[in-house]
HTML snippet that shows the backbone in 3Dmol.js (N, CA, C, O; Angstrom):
<script src="https://3Dmol.org/build/3Dmol-min.js"></script>
<div id="view" style="width:600px;height:400px;position:relative"></div>
<script>
const pdb = `
ATOM      1  N   MET A   1       6.623   2.947  13.167  1.00  0.00           N
ATOM      2  CA  MET A   1       6.065   1.806  12.947  1.00  0.00           C
ATOM      3  C   MET A   1       5.340   1.375  14.305  1.00  0.00           C
ATOM      4  O   MET A   1       6.007   1.263  15.334  1.00  0.00           O
ATOM      5  N   THR A   2       4.006   1.142  14.292  1.00  0.00           N
ATOM      6  CA  THR A   2       3.466   0.671  15.391  1.00  0.00           C
ATOM      7  C   THR A   2       3.012  -0.676  15.487  1.00  0.00           C
ATOM      8  O   THR A   2       2.346  -1.275  14.643  1.00  0.00           O
ATOM      9  N   THR A   3       3.525  -1.211  16.850  1.00  0.00           N
ATOM     10  CA  THR A   3       2.948  -2.709  16.709  1.00  0.00           C
ATOM     11  C   THR A   3       2.153  -3.146  17.595  1.00  0.00           C
ATOM     12  O   THR A   3       2.347  -2.963  18.797  1.00  0.00           O
ATOM     13  N   HIS A   4       1.060  -3.841  17.071  1.00  0.00           N
ATOM     14  CA  HIS A   4       0.067  -3.943  18.123  1.00  0.00           C
ATOM     15  C   HIS A   4       0.219  -5.172  19.037  1.00  0.00           C
ATOM     16  O   HIS A   4       0.310  -6.334  18.642  1.00  0.00           O
ATOM     17  N   VAL A   5       0.234  -4.750  20.322  1.00  0.00           N
ATOM     18  CA  VAL A   5       0.743  -5.917  21.378  1.00  0.00           C
ATOM     19  C   VAL A   5      -0.821  -6.114  21.892  1.00  0.00           C
ATOM     20  O   VAL A   5      -1.645  -5.250  22.191  1.00  0.00           O
ATOM     21  N   ASN A   6      -0.945  -7.655  21.887  1.00  0.00           N
ATOM     22  CA  ASN A   6      -2.355  -7.975  22.882  1.00  0.00           C
ATOM     23  C   ASN A   6      -1.986  -8.223  24.130  1.00  0.00           C
ATOM     24  O   ASN A   6      -1.158  -9.076  24.448  1.00  0.00           O
ATOM     25  N   LYS A   7      -2.759  -7.275  25.111  1.00  0.00           N
ATOM     26  CA  LYS A   7      -2.681  -7.474  26.329  1.00  0.00           C
ATOM     27  C   LYS A   7      -3.245  -8.405  27.113  1.00  0.00           C
ATOM     28  O   LYS A   7      -2.957  -8.494  28.306  1.00  0.00           O
ATOM     29  N   VAL A   8      -4.200  -9.278  26.453  1.00  0.00           N
ATOM     30  CA  VAL A   8      -4.710 -10.208  26.912  1.00  0.00           C
ATOM     31  C   VAL A   8      -3.958 -11.648  26.987  1.00  0.00           C
ATOM     32  O   VAL A   8      -3.809 -12.396  26.020  1.00  0.00           O
ATOM     33  N   HIS A   9      -3.429 -11.943  28.551  1.00  0.00           N
ATOM     34  CA  HIS A   9      -2.929 -13.320  28.682  1.00  0.00           C
ATOM     35  C   HIS A   9      -3.154 -14.186  29.086  1.00  0.00           C
ATOM     36  O   HIS A   9      -2.405 -15.163  29.101  1.00  0.00           O
ATOM     37  N   HIS A  10      -4.676 -14.106  29.727  1.00  0.00           N
ATOM     38  CA  HIS A  10      -5.482 -15.199  29.725  1.00  0.00           C
ATOM     39  C   HIS A  10      -6.841 -14.799  29.582  1.00  0.00           C
ATOM     40  O   HIS A  10      -7.160 -13.611  29.522  1.00  0.00           O
ATOM     41  N   VAL A  11      -8.004 -16.141  29.501  1.00  0.00           N
ATOM     42  CA  VAL A  11      -9.241 -15.847  29.691  1.00  0.00           C
ATOM     43  C   VAL A  11      -9.904 -16.966  30.615  1.00  0.00           C
ATOM     44  O   VAL A  11      -9.433 -18.018  31.047  1.00  0.00           O
ATOM     45  N   THR A  12     -11.032 -16.438  30.755  1.00  0.00           N
ATOM     46  CA  THR A  12     -11.802 -17.517  32.029  1.00  0.00           C
ATOM     47  C   THR A  12     -12.873 -18.077  30.922  1.00  0.00           C
ATOM     48  O   THR A  12     -13.341 -17.462  29.964  1.00  0.00           O
ATOM     49  N   THR A  13     -13.133 -19.473  31.350  1.00  0.00           N
ATOM     50  CA  THR A  13     -14.503 -20.159  30.536  1.00  0.00           C
ATOM     51  C   THR A  13     -15.546 -19.658  31.264  1.00  0.00           C
ATOM     52  O   THR A  13     -15.453 -19.247  32.421  1.00  0.00           O
ATOM     53  N   ILE A  14     -16.617 -19.691  30.547  1.00  0.00           N
ATOM     54  CA  ILE A  14     -18.212 -19.492  31.213  1.00  0.00           C
ATOM     55  C   ILE A  14     -18.370 -20.251  32.252  1.00  0.00           C
ATOM     56  O   ILE A  14     -18.832 -19.805  33.302  1.00  0.00           O
ATOM     57  N   THR A  15     -17.933 -21.753  32.066  1.00  0.00           N
ATOM     58  CA  THR A  15     -18.273 -22.806  33.224  1.00  0.00           C
ATOM     59  C   THR A  15     -17.489 -22.275  34.605  1.00  0.00           C
ATOM     60  O   THR A  15     -18.062 -22.484  35.675  1.00  0.00           O
ATOM     61  N   GLN A  16     -16.285 -21.642  34.611  1.00  0.00           N
ATOM     62  CA  GLN A  16     -15.408 -21.144  35.753  1.00  0.00           C
ATOM     63  C   GLN A  16     -15.834 -20.079  36.173  1.00  0.00           C
ATOM     64  O   GLN A  16     -15.654 -19.858  37.370  1.00  0.00           O
ATOM     65  N   VAL A  17     -16.448 -19.187  35.455  1.00  0.00           N
ATOM     66  CA  VAL A  17     -17.020 -17.706  35.608  1.00  0.00           C
ATOM     67  C   VAL A  17     -18.411 -17.976  36.428  1.00  0.00           C
ATOM     68  O   VAL A  17     -18.834 -17.144  37.230  1.00  0.00           O
ATOM     69  N   ALA A  18     -18.995 -19.045  36.196  1.00  0.00           N
ATOM     70  CA  ALA A  18     -20.617 -19.277  36.668  1.00  0.00           C
ATOM     71  C   ALA A  18     -20.035 -20.056  37.867  1.00  0.00           C
ATOM     72  O   ALA A  18     -20.717 -19.703  38.828  1.00  0.00           O
ATOM     73  N   THR A  19     -19.536 -20.533  38.088  1.00  0.00           N
ATOM     74  CA  THR A  19     -18.813 -21.234  39.623  1.00  0.00           C
ATOM     75  C   THR A  19     -18.168 -19.997  40.314  1.00  0.00           C
ATOM     76  O   THR A  19     -18.777 -19.648  41.326  1.00  0.00           O
ATOM     77  N   ASP A  20     -17.100 -19.274  40.003  1.00  0.00           N
ATOM     78  CA  ASP A  20     -16.834 -18.388  40.751  1.00  0.00           C
ATOM     79  C   ASP A  20     -17.885 -17.125  41.252  1.00  0.00           C
ATOM     80  O   ASP A  20     -17.672 -16.430  42.245  1.00  0.00           O
ATOM     81  N   LEU A  21     -19.025 -16.992  40.372  1.00  0.00           N
ATOM     82  CA  LEU A  21     -20.004 -16.058  40.759  1.00  0.00           C
ATOM     83  C   LEU A  21     -21.192 -16.982  41.475  1.00  0.00           C
ATOM     84  O   LEU A  21     -22.115 -16.348  41.987  1.00  0.00           O
ATOM     85  N   GLY A  22     -21.226 -18.163  41.532  1.00  0.00           N
ATOM     86  CA  GLY A  22     -22.172 -18.877  42.059  1.00  0.00           C
ATOM     87  C   GLY A  22     -23.521 -18.633  41.230  1.00  0.00           C
ATOM     88  O   GLY A  22     -24.639 -18.622  41.744  1.00  0.00           O
ATOM     89  N   GLU A  23     -23.283 -18.463  40.033  1.00  0.00           N
ATOM     90  CA  GLU A  23     -24.629 -18.285  39.049  1.00  0.00           C
ATOM     91  C   GLU A  23     -24.781 -19.512  38.307  1.00  0.00           C
ATOM     92  O   GLU A  23     -23.761 -20.198  38.253  1.00  0.00           O
ATOM     93  N   ASP A  24     -25.809 -19.959  37.719  1.00  0.00           N
ATOM     94  CA  ASP A  24     -26.264 -20.819  36.930  1.00  0.00           C
ATOM     95  C   ASP A  24     -25.791 -20.479  35.561  1.00  0.00           C
ATOM     96  O   ASP A  24     -26.079 -19.412  35.020  1.00  0.00           O
ATOM     97  N   GLU A  25     -24.922 -21.580  34.903  1.00  0.00           N
ATOM     98  CA  GLU A  25     -24.489 -21.392  33.524  1.00  0.00           C
ATOM     99  C   GLU A  25     -24.966 -21.037  32.496  1.00  0.00           C
ATOM    100  O   GLU A  25     -24.386 -20.355  31.651  1.00  0.00           O
ATOM    101  N   ASP A  26     -26.318 -21.541  32.421  1.00  0.00           N
ATOM    102  CA  ASP A  26     -27.335 -21.250  31.157  1.00  0.00           C
ATOM    103  C   ASP A  26     -27.849 -20.045  31.762  1.00  0.00           C
ATOM    104  O   ASP A  26     -27.788 -19.182  30.886  1.00  0.00           O
ATOM    105  N   TRP A  27     -28.216 -19.668  32.577  1.00  0.00           N
ATOM    106  CA  TRP A  27     -28.450 -18.336  32.704  1.00  0.00           C
ATOM    107  C   TRP A  27     -27.520 -17.422  32.381  1.00  0.00           C
ATOM    108  O   TRP A  27     -27.843 -16.476  31.662  1.00  0.00           O
ATOM    109  N   LEU A  28     -26.383 -17.539  32.796  1.00  0.00           N
ATOM    110  CA  LEU A  28     -25.125 -16.701  32.323  1.00  0.00           C
ATOM    111  C   LEU A  28     -24.968 -16.644  30.937  1.00  0.00           C
ATOM    112  O   LEU A  28     -24.669 -15.575  30.405  1.00  0.00           O
ATOM    113  N   ARG A  29     -25.174 -17.919  30.124  1.00  0.00           N
ATOM    114  CA  ARG A  29     -25.157 -17.746  28.753  1.00  0.00           C
ATOM    115  C   ARG A  29     -26.220 -17.042  28.194  1.00  0.00           C
ATOM    116  O   ARG A  29     -26.084 -16.501  27.097  1.00  0.00           O
ATOM    117  N   ASP A  30     -27.135 -16.994  28.745  1.00  0.00           N
ATOM    118  CA  ASP A  30     -28.536 -16.411  28.218  1.00  0.00           C
ATOM    119  C   ASP A  30     -28.207 -14.965  28.050  1.00  0.00           C
ATOM    120  O   ASP A  30     -28.203 -14.455  26.930  1.00  0.00           O
ATOM    121  N   ILE A  31     -27.893 -14.194  29.289  1.00  0.00           N
ATOM    122  CA  ILE A  31     -27.237 -12.963  29.365  1.00  0.00           C
ATOM    123  C   ILE A  31     -25.975 -12.665  28.533  1.00  0.00           C
ATOM    124  O   ILE A  31     -25.681 -11.540  28.131  1.00  0.00           O
ATOM    125  N   ALA A  32     -25.451 -13.484  28.373  1.00  0.00           N
ATOM    126  CA  ALA A  32     -23.744 -13.184  27.742  1.00  0.00           C
ATOM    127  C   ALA A  32     -24.065 -13.200  26.276  1.00  0.00           C
ATOM    128  O   ALA A  32     -23.312 -12.568  25.534  1.00  0.00           O
ATOM    129  N   ILE A  33     -25.277 -13.963  25.671  1.00  0.00           N
ATOM    130  CA  ILE A  33     -25.351 -13.903  24.328  1.00  0.00           C
ATOM    131  C   ILE A  33     -25.342 -12.603  23.696  1.00  0.00           C
ATOM    132  O   ILE A  33     -25.043 -12.533  22.504  1.00  0.00           O
ATOM    133  N   GLU A  34     -25.793 -11.004  24.713  1.00  0.00           N
ATOM    134  CA  GLU A  34     -25.780  -9.935  23.675  1.00  0.00           C
ATOM    135  C   GLU A  34     -24.092  -9.204  23.891  1.00  0.00           C
ATOM    136  O   GLU A  34     -23.704  -8.302  23.149  1.00  0.00           O
ATOM    137  N   MET A  35     -23.529  -9.578  24.630  1.00  0.00           N
ATOM    138  CA  MET A  35     -21.879  -9.168  24.661  1.00  0.00           C
ATOM    139  C   MET A  35     -21.447  -9.715  23.417  1.00  0.00           C
ATOM    140  O   MET A  35     -21.730 -10.771  22.852  1.00  0.00           O
ATOM    141  N   GLU A  36     -20.374  -8.349  22.983  1.00  0.00           N
ATOM    142  CA  GLU A  36     -19.753  -8.454  21.924  1.00  0.00           C
ATOM    143  C   GLU A  36     -18.071  -8.499  21.987  1.00  0.00           C
ATOM    144  O   GLU A  36     -17.612  -8.262  23.104  1.00  0.00           O
ATOM    145  N   ILE A  37     -17.267  -8.729  21.104  1.00  0.00           N
ATOM    146  CA  ILE A  37     -15.857  -9.140  21.511  1.00  0.00           C
ATOM    147  C   ILE A  37     -15.237  -7.840  22.606  1.00  0.00           C
ATOM    148  O   ILE A  37     -14.571  -7.986  23.631  1.00  0.00           O
ATOM    149  N   GLU A  38     -15.712  -6.605  21.986  1.00  0.00           N
ATOM    150  CA  GLU A  38     -15.552  -5.120  22.716  1.00  0.00           C
ATOM    151  C   GLU A  38     -15.621  -5.486  24.116  1.00  0.00           C
ATOM    152  O   GLU A  38     -14.767  -5.227  24.964  1.00  0.00           O
ATOM    153  N   ASP A  39     -16.729  -6.123  24.289  1.00  0.00           N
ATOM    154  CA  ASP A  39     -17.015  -6.515  25.677  1.00  0.00           C
ATOM    155  C   ASP A  39     -16.304  -7.454  26.428  1.00  0.00           C
ATOM    156  O   ASP A  39     -16.772  -7.831  27.502  1.00  0.00           O
ATOM    157  N   GLY A  40     -15.507  -7.776  26.119  1.00  0.00           N
ATOM    158  CA  GLY A  40     -14.191  -8.916  26.155  1.00  0.00           C
ATOM    159  C   GLY A  40     -14.815 -10.339  26.255  1.00  0.00           C
ATOM    160  O   GLY A  40     -14.555 -11.006  27.257  1.00  0.00           O
ATOM    161  N   VAL A  41     -15.570 -10.816  25.347  1.00  0.00           N
ATOM    162  CA  VAL A  41     -15.937 -12.301  25.350  1.00  0.00           C
ATOM    163  C   VAL A  41     -15.360 -12.579  24.162  1.00  0.00           C
ATOM    164  O   VAL A  41     -15.206 -11.755  23.261  1.00  0.00           O
ATOM    165  N   ILE A  42     -14.943 -14.028  24.120  1.00  0.00           N
ATOM    166  CA  ILE A  42     -14.451 -14.686  22.979  1.00  0.00           C
ATOM    167  C   ILE A  42     -14.956 -16.093  22.783  1.00  0.00           C
ATOM    168  O   ILE A  42     -15.551 -16.576  23.746  1.00  0.00           O
ATOM    169  N   TRP A  43     -14.831 -16.785  21.772  1.00  0.00           N
ATOM    170  CA  TRP A  43     -14.947 -18.144  21.672  1.00  0.00           C
ATOM    171  C   TRP A  43     -13.661 -18.777  21.503  1.00  0.00           C
ATOM    172  O   TRP A  43     -12.981 -18.397  20.550  1.00  0.00           O
ATOM    173  N   VAL A  44     -13.225 -19.650  22.240  1.00  0.00           N
ATOM    174  CA  VAL A  44     -12.159 -20.505  22.368  1.00  0.00           C
ATOM    175  C   VAL A  44     -12.587 -21.841  21.442  1.00  0.00           C
ATOM    176  O   VAL A  44     -13.747 -22.245  21.527  1.00  0.00           O
ATOM    177  N   TYR A  45     -11.599 -22.541  20.525  1.00  0.00           N
ATOM    178  CA  TYR A  45     -11.891 -23.661  19.935  1.00  0.00           C
ATOM    179  C   TYR A  45     -10.873 -24.542  19.819  1.00  0.00           C
ATOM    180  O   TYR A  45      -9.778 -24.129  19.437  1.00  0.00           O
ATOM    181  N   GLY A  46     -11.110 -26.174  20.194  1.00  0.00           N
ATOM    182  CA  GLY A  46     -10.307 -26.977  20.245  1.00  0.00           C
ATOM    183  C   GLY A  46     -10.351 -28.206  19.487  1.00  0.00           C
ATOM    184  O   GLY A  46     -11.364 -28.165  18.789  1.00  0.00           O
ATOM    185  N   LEU A  47      -9.826 -29.089  19.339  1.00  0.00           N
ATOM    186  CA  LEU A  47      -9.746 -30.348  18.502  1.00  0.00           C
ATOM    187  C   LEU A  47     -11.123 -30.949  18.945  1.00  0.00           C
ATOM    188  O   LEU A  47     -11.355 -31.214  20.124  1.00  0.00           O
ATOM    189  N   GLY A  48     -11.868 -31.115  18.109  1.00  0.00           N
ATOM    190  CA  GLY A  48     -13.407 -31.883  18.199  1.00  0.00           C
ATOM    191  C   GLY A  48     -14.187 -30.609  19.025  1.00  0.00           C
ATOM    192  O   GLY A  48     -15.345 -30.995  19.180  1.00  0.00           O
ATOM    193  N   GLU A  49     -14.096 -29.817  19.370  1.00  0.00           N
ATOM    194  CA  GLU A  49     -15.007 -28.897  20.188  1.00  0.00           C
ATOM    195  C   GLU A  49     -15.891 -28.170  19.315  1.00  0.00           C
ATOM    196  O   GLU A  49     -15.473 -27.974  18.174  1.00  0.00           O
ATOM    197  N   ASP A  50     -17.046 -27.725  19.626  1.00  0.00           N
ATOM    198  CA  ASP A  50     -18.162 -26.563  19.005  1.00  0.00           C
ATOM    199  C   ASP A  50     -17.530 -24.998  19.528  1.00  0.00           C
ATOM    200  O   ASP A  50     -17.912 -23.950  19.006  1.00  0.00           O
ATOM    201  N   GLY A  51     -16.662 -25.043  20.474  1.00  0.00           N
ATOM    202  CA  GLY A  51     -16.304 -23.662  21.130  1.00  0.00           C
ATOM    203  C   GLY A  51     -16.839 -23.575  22.610  1.00  0.00           C
ATOM    204  O   GLY A  51     -17.827 -24.106  23.118  1.00  0.00           O
ATOM    205  N   VAL A  52     -15.976 -22.824  23.090  1.00  0.00           N
ATOM    206  CA  VAL A  52     -16.500 -22.551  24.406  1.00  0.00           C
ATOM    207  C   VAL A  52     -16.298 -20.931  24.602  1.00  0.00           C
ATOM    208  O   VAL A  52     -15.317 -20.299  24.208  1.00  0.00           O
ATOM    209  N   LYS A  53     -17.403 -20.410  25.276  1.00  0.00           N
ATOM    210  CA  LYS A  53     -17.346 -18.946  25.833  1.00  0.00           C
ATOM    211  C   LYS A  53     -16.481 -18.834  26.535  1.00  0.00           C
ATOM    212  O   LYS A  53     -16.252 -19.722  27.357  1.00  0.00           O
ATOM    213  N   ALA A  54     -15.641 -17.614  26.447  1.00  0.00           N
ATOM    214  CA  ALA A  54     -14.462 -17.225  27.545  1.00  0.00           C
ATOM    215  C   ALA A  54     -14.593 -15.585  27.613  1.00  0.00           C
ATOM    216  O   ALA A  54     -15.072 -14.921  26.693  1.00  0.00           O
ATOM    217  N   PHE A  55     -14.200 -15.152  28.584  1.00  0.00           N
ATOM    218  CA  PHE A  55     -14.160 -13.864  29.344  1.00  0.00           C
ATOM    219  C   PHE A  55     -12.776 -13.250  29.553  1.00  0.00           C
ATOM    220  O   PHE A  55     -11.993 -13.789  30.335  1.00  0.00           O
ATOM    221  N   THR A  56     -12.514 -12.370  29.019  1.00  0.00           N
ATOM    222  CA  THR A  56     -10.958 -11.544  29.668  1.00  0.00           C
ATOM    223  C   THR A  56     -11.634 -10.852  30.861  1.00  0.00           C
ATOM    224  O   THR A  56     -12.850 -10.739  31.013  1.00  0.00           O
ATOM    225  N   ASP A  57     -10.703 -10.417  31.659  1.00  0.00           N
ATOM    226  CA  ASP A  57     -10.989  -9.774  33.064  1.00  0.00           C
ATOM    227  C   ASP A  57     -12.081  -8.617  32.792  1.00  0.00           C
ATOM    228  O   ASP A  57     -12.942  -8.361  33.634  1.00  0.00           O
ATOM    229  N   ILE A  58     -12.006  -8.061  31.788  1.00  0.00           N
ATOM    230  CA  ILE A  58     -12.882  -6.813  31.395  1.00  0.00           C
ATOM    231  C   ILE A  58     -14.195  -7.629  31.068  1.00  0.00           C
ATOM    232  O   ILE A  58     -15.289  -7.223  31.457  1.00  0.00           O
ATOM    233  N   GLY A  59     -14.052  -8.783  30.346  1.00  0.00           N
ATOM    234  CA  GLY A  59     -15.431  -9.360  29.956  1.00  0.00           C
ATOM    235  C   GLY A  59     -16.146  -9.904  31.169  1.00  0.00           C
ATOM    236  O   GLY A  59     -17.376  -9.954  31.157  1.00  0.00           O
ATOM    237  N   ILE A  60     -15.429 -10.333  32.260  1.00  0.00           N
ATOM    238  CA  ILE A  60     -16.152 -10.832  33.616  1.00  0.00           C
ATOM    239  C   ILE A  60     -16.532  -9.671  34.279  1.00  0.00           C
ATOM    240  O   ILE A  60     -17.501  -9.767  35.033  1.00  0.00           O
ATOM    241  N   GLU A  61     -15.923  -8.481  34.152  1.00  0.00           N
ATOM    242  CA  GLU A  61     -16.501  -7.082  35.023  1.00  0.00           C
ATOM    243  C   GLU A  61     -17.845  -6.833  34.318  1.00  0.00           C
ATOM    244  O   GLU A  61     -18.821  -6.628  35.040  1.00  0.00           O
ATOM    245  N   SER A  62     -18.002  -6.830  32.928  1.00  0.00           N
ATOM    246  CA  SER A  62     -19.288  -6.734  32.129  1.00  0.00           C
ATOM    247  C   SER A  62     -20.192  -7.473  32.145  1.00  0.00           C
ATOM    248  O   SER A  62     -21.357  -7.167  31.890  1.00  0.00           O
ATOM    249  N   LEU A  63     -19.786  -8.550  32.448  1.00  0.00           N
ATOM    250  CA  LEU A  63     -21.010  -9.660  32.812  1.00  0.00           C
ATOM    251  C   LEU A  63     -21.292  -9.788  33.967  1.00  0.00           C
ATOM    252  O   LEU A  63     -22.290 -10.441  34.274  1.00  0.00           O
ATOM    253  N   ILE A  64     -20.628  -9.303  34.756  1.00  0.00           N
ATOM    254  CA  ILE A  64     -21.184  -9.038  36.341  1.00  0.00           C
ATOM    255  C   ILE A  64     -21.821  -7.904  36.491  1.00  0.00           C
ATOM    256  O   ILE A  64     -22.393  -7.750  37.570  1.00  0.00           O
ATOM    257  N   GLU A  65     -21.897  -6.876  35.536  1.00  0.00           N
ATOM    258  CA  GLU A  65     -22.865  -5.748  35.229  1.00  0.00           C
ATOM    259  C   GLU A  65     -24.250  -6.148  34.785  1.00  0.00           C
ATOM    260  O   GLU A  65     -25.282  -5.686  35.272  1.00  0.00           O
ATOM    261  N   LEU A  66     -24.186  -7.093  33.767  1.00  0.00           N
ATOM    262  CA  LEU A  66     -25.319  -7.571  33.222  1.00  0.00           C
ATOM    263  C   LEU A  66     -25.898  -8.289  33.979  1.00  0.00           C
ATOM    264  O   LEU A  66     -27.118  -8.155  33.885  1.00  0.00           O
ATOM    265  N   VAL A  67     -25.447  -9.303  35.001  1.00  0.00           N
ATOM    266  CA  VAL A  67     -26.085 -10.129  36.108  1.00  0.00           C
ATOM    267  C   VAL A  67     -26.769  -9.299  36.972  1.00  0.00           C
ATOM    268  O   VAL A  67     -27.803  -9.661  37.533  1.00  0.00           O
ATOM    269  N   ARG A  68     -26.153  -7.964  37.155  1.00  0.00           N
ATOM    270  CA  ARG A  68     -27.083  -7.142  38.166  1.00  0.00           C
ATOM    271  C   ARG A  68     -28.059  -6.484  37.611  1.00  0.00           C
ATOM    272  O   ARG A  68     -29.147  -6.359  38.172  1.00  0.00           O
ATOM    273  N   PHE A  69     -27.769  -5.946  36.356  1.00  0.00           N
ATOM    274  CA  PHE A  69     -28.933  -5.372  35.625  1.00  0.00           C
ATOM    275  C   PHE A  69     -29.970  -6.383  35.437  1.00  0.00           C
ATOM    276  O   PHE A  69     -31.057  -5.853  35.670  1.00  0.00           O
ATOM    277  N   TYR A  70     -30.094  -7.539  35.134  1.00  0.00           N
ATOM    278  CA  TYR A  70     -31.028  -8.463  35.265  1.00  0.00           C
ATOM    279  C   TYR A  70     -31.648  -8.985  36.313  1.00  0.00           C
ATOM    280  O   TYR A  70     -32.782  -9.461  36.252  1.00  0.00           O
ATOM    281  N   LYS A  71     -30.893  -8.926  37.425  1.00  0.00           N
ATOM    282  CA  LYS A  71     -31.304  -9.167  38.769  1.00  0.00           C
ATOM    283  C   LYS A  71     -32.257  -8.454  39.239  1.00  0.00           C
ATOM    284  O   LYS A  71     -33.228  -8.857  39.879  1.00  0.00           O
ATOM    285  N   GLU A  72     -31.844  -6.716  38.742  1.00  0.00           N
ATOM    286  CA  GLU A  72     -32.975  -5.769  39.096  1.00  0.00           C
ATOM    287  C   GLU A  72     -33.813  -5.641  38.083  1.00  0.00           C
ATOM    288  O   GLU A  72     -34.722  -4.848  38.326  1.00  0.00           O
ATOM    289  N   ASN A  73     -33.839  -6.068  37.167  1.00  0.00           N
ATOM    290  CA  ASN A  73     -35.119  -6.422  36.040  1.00  0.00           C
ATOM    291  C   ASN A  73     -35.262  -7.724  35.446  1.00  0.00           C
ATOM    292  O   ASN A  73     -35.095  -8.046  34.269  1.00  0.00           O
ATOM    293  N   PRO A  74     -35.617  -8.469  36.500  1.00  0.00           N
ATOM    294  CA  PRO A  74     -35.741  -9.936  35.836  1.00  0.00           C
ATOM    295  C   PRO A  74     -36.927  -9.792  34.692  1.00  0.00           C
ATOM    296  O   PRO A  74     -36.914 -10.763  33.935  1.00  0.00           O
ATOM    297  N   GLY A  75     -37.585  -9.165  34.494  1.00  0.00           N
ATOM    298  CA  GLY A  75     -38.731  -9.558  33.473  1.00  0.00           C
ATOM    299  C   GLY A  75     -37.960  -9.056  32.083  1.00  0.00           C
ATOM    300  O   GLY A  75     -38.614  -9.351  31.083  1.00  0.00           O
ATOM    301  N   LEU A  76     -36.888  -8.461  31.846  1.00  0.00           N
ATOM    302  CA  LEU A  76     -36.242  -8.222  30.523  1.00  0.00           C
ATOM    303  C   LEU A  76     -35.751  -9.158  29.952  1.00  0.00           C
ATOM    304  O   LEU A  76     -35.322  -8.932  28.820  1.00  0.00           O
ATOM    305  N   LEU A  77     -35.635 -10.427  30.457  1.00  0.00           N
ATOM    306  CA  LEU A  77     -34.912 -11.625  30.009  1.00  0.00           C
ATOM    307  C   LEU A  77     -35.783 -12.454  29.844  1.00  0.00           C
ATOM    308  O   LEU A  77     -36.437 -12.724  30.852  1.00  0.00           O
ATOM    309  N   ARG A  78     -36.073 -13.036  28.802  1.00  0.00           N
ATOM    310  CA  ARG A  78     -36.981 -13.773  28.590  1.00  0.00           C
ATOM    311  C   ARG A  78     -36.338 -15.353  28.322  1.00  0.00           C
ATOM    312  O   ARG A  78     -35.664 -15.571  27.315  1.00  0.00           O
ATOM    313  N   ARG A  79     -36.590 -16.298  29.215  1.00  0.00           N
ATOM    314  CA  ARG A  79     -36.379 -17.824  28.983  1.00  0.00           C
ATOM    315  C   ARG A  79     -37.184 -18.806  28.457  1.00  0.00           C
ATOM    316  O   ARG A  79     -36.776 -19.965  28.380  1.00  0.00           O
TER     317      ARG A  79
END
`;
const viewer = $3Dmol.createViewer("view");
viewer.addModel(pdb, "pdb");
viewer.setStyle({}, {cartoon: {color: "spectrum"}});
viewer.zoomTo();
viewer.render();
</script>
């Protein structure tokens, strides 16, 4: 019998990731919209909250790659 063990023990909110990376949070939201759960992004819900986008460590790495991509190709992201 195989038991699934979730190896994610923490996530970091998009607000904190924006601060850590020195990037605009709204801009990160725009590029993170194309990320899926497989990319390391999840929604965290609490009482009275609409939800907060958060990232696993792999998700932060994926987001950093997207940041690089869109900085190299700024015309691809419509604001």
